[in-house]
mmCIF file of the N, C-alpha and C atoms, coordinates in Angstrom:
data_MODEL
# 
_entry.id   MODEL 
# 
loop_
_atom_site.group_PDB 
_atom_site.id 
_atom_site.type_symbol 
_atom_site.label_atom_id 
_atom_site.label_alt_id 
_atom_site.label_comp_id 
_atom_site.label_asym_id 
_atom_site.label_entity_id 
_atom_site.label_seq_id 
_atom_site.pdbx_PDB_ins_code 
_atom_site.Cartn_x 
_atom_site.Cartn_y 
_atom_site.Cartn_z 
_atom_site.occupancy 
_atom_site.B_iso_or_equiv 
_atom_site.pdbx_formal_charge 
_atom_site.auth_seq_id 
_atom_site.auth_comp_id 
_atom_site.auth_asym_id 
_atom_site.auth_atom_id 
_atom_site.pdbx_PDB_model_num 
ATOM 1   N N  . UNK A 1 1  ? 0.806   -1.189 0.000   1.00 0.00 ? 1  UNK A N  1 
ATOM 2   C CA . UNK A 1 1  ? 0.000   0.000  0.000   1.00 0.00 ? 1  UNK A CA 1 
ATOM 3   C C  . UNK A 1 1  ? 0.854   1.259  0.000   1.00 0.00 ? 1  UNK A C  1 
ATOM 4   N N  . UNK A 1 2  ? 0.195   2.331  0.275   1.00 0.00 ? 2  UNK A N  1 
ATOM 5   C CA . UNK A 1 2  ? 0.870   3.632  0.301   1.00 0.00 ? 2  UNK A CA 1 
ATOM 6   C C  . UNK A 1 2  ? 1.668   3.786  1.582   1.00 0.00 ? 2  UNK A C  1 
ATOM 7   N N  . UNK A 1 3  ? 2.792   4.483  1.501   1.00 0.00 ? 3  UNK A N  1 
ATOM 8   C CA . UNK A 1 3  ? 3.561   4.742  2.723   1.00 0.00 ? 3  UNK A CA 1 
ATOM 9   C C  . UNK A 1 3  ? 2.809   5.705  3.639   1.00 0.00 ? 3  UNK A C  1 
ATOM 10  N N  . UNK A 1 4  ? 3.001   5.543  4.926   1.00 0.00 ? 4  UNK A N  1 
ATOM 11  C CA . UNK A 1 4  ? 2.368   6.425  5.901   1.00 0.00 ? 4  UNK A CA 1 
ATOM 12  C C  . UNK A 1 4  ? 3.098   7.762  5.893   1.00 0.00 ? 4  UNK A C  1 
ATOM 13  N N  . UNK A 1 5  ? 2.345   8.855  5.866   1.00 0.00 ? 5  UNK A N  1 
ATOM 14  C CA . UNK A 1 5  ? 2.940   10.188 5.872   1.00 0.00 ? 5  UNK A CA 1 
ATOM 15  C C  . UNK A 1 5  ? 2.724   10.846 7.222   1.00 0.00 ? 5  UNK A C  1 
ATOM 16  N N  . UNK A 1 6  ? 3.649   11.705 7.604   1.00 0.00 ? 6  UNK A N  1 
ATOM 17  C CA . UNK A 1 6  ? 3.568   12.382 8.899   1.00 0.00 ? 6  UNK A CA 1 
ATOM 18  C C  . UNK A 1 6  ? 2.438   13.409 8.918   1.00 0.00 ? 6  UNK A C  1 
ATOM 19  N N  . UNK A 1 7  ? 2.235   14.086 7.801   1.00 0.00 ? 7  UNK A N  1 
ATOM 20  C CA . UNK A 1 7  ? 1.208   15.124 7.712   1.00 0.00 ? 7  UNK A CA 1 
ATOM 21  C C  . UNK A 1 7  ? 0.152   14.668 6.713   1.00 0.00 ? 7  UNK A C  1 
ATOM 22  N N  . UNK A 1 8  ? -1.086  14.587 7.180   1.00 0.00 ? 8  UNK A N  1 
ATOM 23  C CA . UNK A 1 8  ? -2.168  14.199 6.271   1.00 0.00 ? 8  UNK A CA 1 
ATOM 24  C C  . UNK A 1 8  ? -2.503  15.363 5.352   1.00 0.00 ? 8  UNK A C  1 
ATOM 25  N N  . UNK A 1 9  ? -2.752  15.043 4.108   1.00 0.00 ? 9  UNK A N  1 
ATOM 26  C CA . UNK A 1 9  ? -3.112  16.058 3.124   1.00 0.00 ? 9  UNK A CA 1 
ATOM 27  C C  . UNK A 1 9  ? -4.610  15.986 2.875   1.00 0.00 ? 9  UNK A C  1 
ATOM 28  N N  . UNK A 1 10 ? -5.252  17.129 2.727   1.00 0.00 ? 10 UNK A N  1 
ATOM 29  C CA . UNK A 1 10 ? -6.690  17.093 2.429   1.00 0.00 ? 10 UNK A CA 1 
ATOM 30  C C  . UNK A 1 10 ? -6.934  16.585 1.011   1.00 0.00 ? 10 UNK A C  1 
ATOM 31  N N  . UNK A 1 11 ? -8.086  15.973 0.815   1.00 0.00 ? 11 UNK A N  1 
ATOM 32  C CA . UNK A 1 11 ? -8.484  15.528 -0.517  1.00 0.00 ? 11 UNK A CA 1 
ATOM 33  C C  . UNK A 1 11 ? -9.000  16.734 -1.293  1.00 0.00 ? 11 UNK A C  1 
ATOM 34  N N  . UNK A 1 12 ? -8.648  16.803 -2.577  1.00 0.00 ? 12 UNK A N  1 
ATOM 35  C CA . UNK A 1 12 ? -9.025  17.933 -3.417  1.00 0.00 ? 12 UNK A CA 1 
ATOM 36  C C  . UNK A 1 12 ? -9.584  17.421 -4.731  1.00 0.00 ? 12 UNK A C  1 
ATOM 37  N N  . UNK A 1 13 ? -10.691 17.978 -5.136  1.00 0.00 ? 13 UNK A N  1 
ATOM 38  C CA . UNK A 1 13 ? -11.238 17.710 -6.467  1.00 0.00 ? 13 UNK A CA 1 
ATOM 39  C C  . UNK A 1 13 ? -11.112 18.991 -7.267  1.00 0.00 ? 13 UNK A C  1 
ATOM 40  N N  . UNK A 1 14 ? -10.474 18.898 -8.428  1.00 0.00 ? 14 UNK A N  1 
ATOM 41  C CA . UNK A 1 14 ? -10.335 20.072 -9.277  1.00 0.00 ? 14 UNK A CA 1 
ATOM 42  C C  . UNK A 1 14 ? -10.361 19.646 -10.735 1.00 0.00 ? 14 UNK A C  1 
ATOM 43  N N  . UNK A 1 15 ? -10.717 20.571 -11.589 1.00 0.00 ? 15 UNK A N  1 
ATOM 44  C CA . UNK A 1 15 ? -10.774 20.287 -13.021 1.00 0.00 ? 15 UNK A CA 1 
ATOM 45  C C  . UNK A 1 15 ? -9.514  20.840 -13.694 1.00 0.00 ? 15 UNK A C  1 
ATOM 46  N N  . UNK A 1 16 ? -8.913  20.004 -14.520 1.00 0.00 ? 16 UNK A N  1 
ATOM 47  C CA . UNK A 1 16 ? -7.764  20.425 -15.321 1.00 0.00 ? 16 UNK A CA 1 
ATOM 48  C C  . UNK A 1 16 ? -7.994  19.932 -16.743 1.00 0.00 ? 16 UNK A C  1 
ATOM 49  N N  . UNK A 1 17 ? -7.314  20.531 -17.683 1.00 0.00 ? 17 UNK A N  1 
ATOM 50  C CA . UNK A 1 17 ? -7.426  20.090 -19.069 1.00 0.00 ? 17 UNK A CA 1 
ATOM 51  C C  . UNK A 1 17 ? -6.902  18.663 -19.191 1.00 0.00 ? 17 UNK A C  1 
ATOM 52  N N  . UNK A 1 18 ? -7.558  17.885 -20.044 1.00 0.00 ? 18 UNK A N  1 
ATOM 53  C CA . UNK A 1 18 ? -7.208  16.475 -20.209 1.00 0.00 ? 18 UNK A CA 1 
ATOM 54  C C  . UNK A 1 18 ? -5.753  16.294 -20.621 1.00 0.00 ? 18 UNK A C  1 
ATOM 55  N N  . UNK A 1 19 ? -5.254  17.166 -21.497 1.00 0.00 ? 19 UNK A N  1 
ATOM 56  C CA . UNK A 1 19 ? -3.875  17.006 -21.953 1.00 0.00 ? 19 UNK A CA 1 
ATOM 57  C C  . UNK A 1 19 ? -2.873  17.264 -20.831 1.00 0.00 ? 19 UNK A C  1 
ATOM 58  N N  . UNK A 1 20 ? -3.211  18.160 -19.913 1.00 0.00 ? 20 UNK A N  1 
ATOM 59  C CA . UNK A 1 20 ? -2.330  18.431 -18.772 1.00 0.00 ? 20 UNK A CA 1 
ATOM 60  C C  . UNK A 1 20 ? -2.292  17.212 -17.864 1.00 0.00 ? 20 UNK A C  1 
ATOM 61  N N  . UNK A 1 21 ? -3.463  16.665 -17.557 1.00 0.00 ? 21 UNK A N  1 
ATOM 62  C CA . UNK A 1 21 ? -3.529  15.479 -16.714 1.00 0.00 ? 21 UNK A CA 1 
ATOM 63  C C  . UNK A 1 21 ? -2.795  14.313 -17.363 1.00 0.00 ? 21 UNK A C  1 
ATOM 64  N N  . UNK A 1 22 ? -3.018  14.105 -18.646 1.00 0.00 ? 22 UNK A N  1 
ATOM 65  C CA . UNK A 1 22 ? -2.345  13.021 -19.363 1.00 0.00 ? 22 UNK A CA 1 
ATOM 66  C C  . UNK A 1 22 ? -0.829  13.166 -19.310 1.00 0.00 ? 22 UNK A C  1 
ATOM 67  N N  . UNK A 1 23 ? -0.341  14.402 -19.433 1.00 0.00 ? 23 UNK A N  1 
ATOM 68  C CA . UNK A 1 23 ? 1.105   14.637 -19.398 1.00 0.00 ? 23 UNK A CA 1 
ATOM 69  C C  . UNK A 1 23 ? 1.689   14.256 -18.043 1.00 0.00 ? 23 UNK A C  1 
ATOM 70  N N  . UNK A 1 24 ? 1.009   14.626 -16.963 1.00 0.00 ? 24 UNK A N  1 
ATOM 71  C CA . UNK A 1 24 ? 1.500   14.257 -15.634 1.00 0.00 ? 24 UNK A CA 1 
ATOM 72  C C  . UNK A 1 24 ? 1.413   12.751 -15.417 1.00 0.00 ? 24 UNK A C  1 
ATOM 73  N N  . UNK A 1 25 ? 0.296   12.136 -15.802 1.00 0.00 ? 25 UNK A N  1 
ATOM 74  C CA . UNK A 1 25 ? 0.140   10.695 -15.621 1.00 0.00 ? 25 UNK A CA 1 
ATOM 75  C C  . UNK A 1 25 ? 1.182   9.919  -16.421 1.00 0.00 ? 25 UNK A C  1 
ATOM 76  N N  . UNK A 1 26 ? 1.566   10.452 -17.582 1.00 0.00 ? 26 UNK A N  1 
ATOM 77  C CA . UNK A 1 26 ? 2.549   9.791  -18.436 1.00 0.00 ? 26 UNK A CA 1 
ATOM 78  C C  . UNK A 1 26 ? 3.932   9.737  -17.793 1.00 0.00 ? 26 UNK A C  1 
ATOM 79  N N  . UNK A 1 27 ? 4.164   10.561 -16.770 1.00 0.00 ? 27 UNK A N  1 
ATOM 80  C CA . UNK A 1 27 ? 5.468   10.542 -16.101 1.00 0.00 ? 27 UNK A CA 1 
ATOM 81  C C  . UNK A 1 27 ? 5.594   9.379  -15.133 1.00 0.00 ? 27 UNK A C  1 
ATOM 82  N N  . UNK A 1 28 ? 4.504   8.632  -14.937 1.00 0.00 ? 28 UNK A N  1 
ATOM 83  C CA . UNK A 1 28 ? 4.554   7.426  -14.111 1.00 0.00 ? 28 UNK A CA 1 
ATOM 84  C C  . UNK A 1 28 ? 4.159   7.672  -12.669 1.00 0.00 ? 28 UNK A C  1 
ATOM 85  N N  . UNK A 1 29 ? 4.412   6.667  -11.829 1.00 0.00 ? 29 UNK A N  1 
ATOM 86  C CA . UNK A 1 29 ? 4.044   6.778  -10.419 1.00 0.00 ? 29 UNK A CA 1 
ATOM 87  C C  . UNK A 1 29 ? 4.627   8.033  -9.779  1.00 0.00 ? 29 UNK A C  1 
ATOM 88  N N  . UNK A 1 30 ? 3.830   8.650  -8.926  1.00 0.00 ? 30 UNK A N  1 
ATOM 89  C CA . UNK A 1 30 ? 4.255   9.877  -8.278  1.00 0.00 ? 30 UNK A CA 1 
ATOM 90  C C  . UNK A 1 30 ? 3.763   11.127 -8.977  1.00 0.00 ? 30 UNK A C  1 
ATOM 91  N N  . UNK A 1 31 ? 2.903   10.951 -9.983  1.00 0.00 ? 31 UNK A N  1 
ATOM 92  C CA . UNK A 1 31 ? 2.451   12.121 -10.748 1.00 0.00 ? 31 UNK A CA 1 
ATOM 93  C C  . UNK A 1 31 ? 1.680   13.105 -9.888  1.00 0.00 ? 31 UNK A C  1 
ATOM 94  N N  . UNK A 1 32 ? 0.929   12.643 -8.896  1.00 0.00 ? 32 UNK A N  1 
ATOM 95  C CA . UNK A 1 32 ? 0.197   13.563 -8.024  1.00 0.00 ? 32 UNK A CA 1 
ATOM 96  C C  . UNK A 1 32 ? 1.164   14.363 -7.154  1.00 0.00 ? 32 UNK A C  1 
ATOM 97  N N  . UNK A 1 33 ? 2.226   13.720 -6.715  1.00 0.00 ? 33 UNK A N  1 
ATOM 98  C CA . UNK A 1 33 ? 3.251   14.409 -5.931  1.00 0.00 ? 33 UNK A CA 1 
ATOM 99  C C  . UNK A 1 33 ? 3.929   15.478 -6.781  1.00 0.00 ? 33 UNK A C  1 
ATOM 100 N N  . UNK A 1 34 ? 4.160   15.182 -8.064  1.00 0.00 ? 34 UNK A N  1 
ATOM 101 C CA . UNK A 1 34 ? 4.772   16.170 -8.959  1.00 0.00 ? 34 UNK A CA 1 
ATOM 102 C C  . UNK A 1 34 ? 3.838   17.355 -9.197  1.00 0.00 ? 34 UNK A C  1 
ATOM 103 N N  . UNK A 1 35 ? 2.534   17.102 -9.308  1.00 0.00 ? 35 UNK A N  1 
ATOM 104 C CA . UNK A 1 35 ? 1.583   18.214 -9.435  1.00 0.00 ? 35 UNK A CA 1 
ATOM 105 C C  . UNK A 1 35 ? 1.660   19.087 -8.191  1.00 0.00 ? 35 UNK A C  1 
ATOM 106 N N  . UNK A 1 36 ? 1.715   18.465 -7.018  1.00 0.00 ? 36 UNK A N  1 
ATOM 107 C CA . UNK A 1 36 ? 1.819   19.218 -5.769  1.00 0.00 ? 36 UNK A CA 1 
ATOM 108 C C  . UNK A 1 36 ? 3.089   20.070 -5.762  1.00 0.00 ? 36 UNK A C  1 
ATOM 109 N N  . UNK A 1 37 ? 4.195   19.511 -6.253  1.00 0.00 ? 37 UNK A N  1 
ATOM 110 C CA . UNK A 1 37 ? 5.459   20.253 -6.284  1.00 0.00 ? 37 UNK A CA 1 
ATOM 111 C C  . UNK A 1 37 ? 5.359   21.466 -7.212  1.00 0.00 ? 37 UNK A C  1 
ATOM 112 N N  . UNK A 1 38 ? 4.703   21.302 -8.350  1.00 0.00 ? 38 UNK A N  1 
ATOM 113 C CA . UNK A 1 38 ? 4.527   22.416 -9.289  1.00 0.00 ? 38 UNK A CA 1 
ATOM 114 C C  . UNK A 1 38 ? 3.679   23.512 -8.647  1.00 0.00 ? 38 UNK A C  1 
ATOM 115 N N  . UNK A 1 39 ? 2.599   23.114 -7.976  1.00 0.00 ? 39 UNK A N  1 
ATOM 116 C CA . UNK A 1 39 ? 1.740   24.097 -7.310  1.00 0.00 ? 39 UNK A CA 1 
ATOM 117 C C  . UNK A 1 39 ? 2.478   24.790 -6.172  1.00 0.00 ? 39 UNK A C  1 
ATOM 118 N N  . UNK A 1 40 ? 3.259   24.036 -5.404  1.00 0.00 ? 40 UNK A N  1 
ATOM 119 C CA . UNK A 1 40 ? 4.031   24.616 -4.300  1.00 0.00 ? 40 UNK A CA 1 
ATOM 120 C C  . UNK A 1 40 ? 5.036   25.638 -4.835  1.00 0.00 ? 40 UNK A C  1 
ATOM 121 N N  . UNK A 1 41 ? 5.692   25.325 -5.944  1.00 0.00 ? 41 UNK A N  1 
ATOM 122 C CA . UNK A 1 41 ? 6.654   26.243 -6.555  1.00 0.00 ? 41 UNK A CA 1 
ATOM 123 C C  . UNK A 1 41 ? 5.950   27.520 -7.026  1.00 0.00 ? 41 UNK A C  1 
ATOM 124 N N  . UNK A 1 42 ? 4.753   27.362 -7.596  1.00 0.00 ? 42 UNK A N  1 
ATOM 125 C CA . UNK A 1 42 ? 3.989   28.529 -8.045  1.00 0.00 ? 42 UNK A CA 1 
ATOM 126 C C  . UNK A 1 42 ? 3.640   29.431 -6.870  1.00 0.00 ? 42 UNK A C  1 
ATOM 127 N N  . UNK A 1 43 ? 3.234   28.837 -5.761  1.00 0.00 ? 43 UNK A N  1 
ATOM 128 C CA . UNK A 1 43 ? 2.904   29.619 -4.564  1.00 0.00 ? 43 UNK A CA 1 
ATOM 129 C C  . UNK A 1 43 ? 4.153   30.322 -4.041  1.00 0.00 ? 43 UNK A C  1 
ATOM 130 N N  . UNK A 1 44 ? 5.270   29.618 -4.013  1.00 0.00 ? 44 UNK A N  1 
ATOM 131 C CA . UNK A 1 44 ? 6.519   30.186 -3.498  1.00 0.00 ? 44 UNK A CA 1 
ATOM 132 C C  . UNK A 1 44 ? 6.994   31.370 -4.332  1.00 0.00 ? 44 UNK A C  1 
ATOM 133 N N  . UNK A 1 45 ? 6.666   31.347 -5.624  1.00 0.00 ? 45 UNK A N  1 
ATOM 134 C CA . UNK A 1 45 ? 7.117   32.414 -6.513  1.00 0.00 ? 45 UNK A CA 1 
ATOM 135 C C  . UNK A 1 45 ? 6.046   33.472 -6.758  1.00 0.00 ? 45 UNK A C  1 
ATOM 136 N N  . UNK A 1 46 ? 4.991   33.457 -5.965  1.00 0.00 ? 46 UNK A N  1 
ATOM 137 C CA . UNK A 1 46 ? 3.980   34.513 -6.041  1.00 0.00 ? 46 UNK A CA 1 
ATOM 138 C C  . UNK A 1 46 ? 3.232   34.566 -7.342  1.00 0.00 ? 46 UNK A C  1 
ATOM 139 N N  . UNK A 1 47 ? 2.558   33.494 -7.677  1.00 0.00 ? 47 UNK A N  1 
ATOM 140 C CA . UNK A 1 47 ? 1.769   33.455 -8.906  1.00 0.00 ? 47 UNK A CA 1 
ATOM 141 C C  . UNK A 1 47 ? 0.723   34.559 -8.889  1.00 0.00 ? 47 UNK A C  1 
ATOM 142 N N  . UNK A 1 48 ? 0.583   35.240 -10.010 1.00 0.00 ? 48 UNK A N  1 
ATOM 143 C CA . UNK A 1 48 ? -0.409  36.307 -10.160 1.00 0.00 ? 48 UNK A CA 1 
ATOM 144 C C  . UNK A 1 48 ? -1.765  35.692 -10.487 1.00 0.00 ? 48 UNK A C  1 
ATOM 145 N N  . UNK A 1 49 ? -2.835  36.419 -10.223 1.00 0.00 ? 49 UNK A N  1 
ATOM 146 C CA . UNK A 1 49 ? -4.171  35.947 -10.568 1.00 0.00 ? 49 UNK A CA 1 
ATOM 147 C C  . UNK A 1 49 ? -4.308  35.856 -12.075 1.00 0.00 ? 49 UNK A C  1 
ATOM 148 N N  . UNK A 1 50 ? -5.076  34.865 -12.519 1.00 0.00 ? 50 UNK A N  1 
ATOM 149 C CA . UNK A 1 50 ? -5.290  34.674 -13.961 1.00 0.00 ? 50 UNK A CA 1 
ATOM 150 C C  . UNK A 1 50 ? -6.243  35.707 -14.510 1.00 0.00 ? 50 UNK A C  1 
# 
């Protein structure tokens, strides 16, 4: 199963373009963690509103 994590993460439902999701899934296991890393980097660099 999944490894136990020290900090529980909330469940999130969000809509993304199919091609974006496919690109992340194509990178293999850990794709959700990579999405989280991209979002964390965006927050750290002060993403502007769309």
